N, C-alpha and C positions, 0 to 999 in steps of 0.2 A: 504494500500500500504506500502510495506517495504521501508525504507529509503535507504537500501543498493543498490538497483538497480540504481536509479538515481545518487547516490553518486559515484558508480563505473564508470558509464558512464561519469560523470563529470570529474573524475580523468583521465580517458582514453583520453577524449577530450583535457583536459588541458595539459597532457603529450605530446600528438601529436602536439599541438600548440607550446609548449616549444621546442620540437625537431625542428620544422620548423623555429623558430626564431634563434636557435643556429646553425643550419646546413645549411640553405639556403643562397645563395649569391645574389639572385634577390630581389630587394626591394619590388616588388609587392607581392611576395610570403611571405616575412616577414610580410607585412601588413595583408595578409590573415591569417597568423598564429596567429597574435595578436588578430584578430577578433575571431578566433576559441577559444582562451583562454578566451576572454570576454564572449563568449556564454557558455562556461563551467561554469563560475562563475554565469551566469544567471540561468542556469539549477539548480545549487546548491542552489541559493537563493530561487527559487520557490519550490524546493523539501523540504527545511527546513520550508518554510512558510506553506506548506500543512501539513507537519508532526507535527508541533507545534500547528496547528489550531489557528493561530493568528487572533484575531478579527479585527485588523487594517490592515491586509494584508501588513505588512511593507516589507516583502520579495518581493512581487510583485511590490510595489512602487519603491523599490530600483532597481529592474530589469528594470523598465521603464526609470529611470535615467541612468542606465548603457547603455541601448540601445541608448538613446539620445547622450551620450558621445561617444559611439562607432561610431555613424553616423557622428558626427563632426570630430572625429579622422580620420576616413577613408577619409572623404572629403578633409581635410587639408593635410593629408599624401599623398593622391593620387596627389593632386595639386603640392606638393613639388617634388614628384618623377617624374612627367611629366616635370616640369621645369628643373630638374637636367638632365633628359634624353635629353631634347632639347639642353641644354648647353654643356653637356659632351659627348653625343652620346651613353651612356651606363647607365644601372641601376644596374650594378654589385657593390655590397657593398664594396668589397675588393679594387676596383679601386677608389671608392669614398673616402675611408679612406686615400689613398695616397694624394688626393687633399686637404683633411681637415687639414693635417699637415702643409701645406703651403710650402713656399720656405725655403732655407737655412737661419738659423738665422743670423741677421745682426752682423757685427763685432762691439763689444762694447768697443773696446780700444779707448782711447782718441787720438786726433790728434797729441798731443805732443809725445806720446809714439810711434805712427806710424813714426813720423819724426826721432826719435832716432833709431828706428829699421832699417830704410832704410839708415841711415848715417853710 
């Protein structure tokens, strides 16, 4: 098997996931794009493991760890997105950025300076 075929497929999957992360506004679609990127990495790990004929199959072992991390990431990420949707009523990332910045910064001038300014 040539290494070029799975490597090109992995690059295409990763680029598609990267486009999804950068271009999408819905948090669920961003999470799906991150999963697509992780699957591209998994494909690459297994392809190089087969190509190098590793006796320990370290690429496949790393792939199993990546799958476990991806499952935990999607579980926690989906729970966070659902709680944000319940509280805010939207999962639009642009609207969530506005809430992350918080309220106007508090006035940091001393009370004595405020008294002088009003007098």
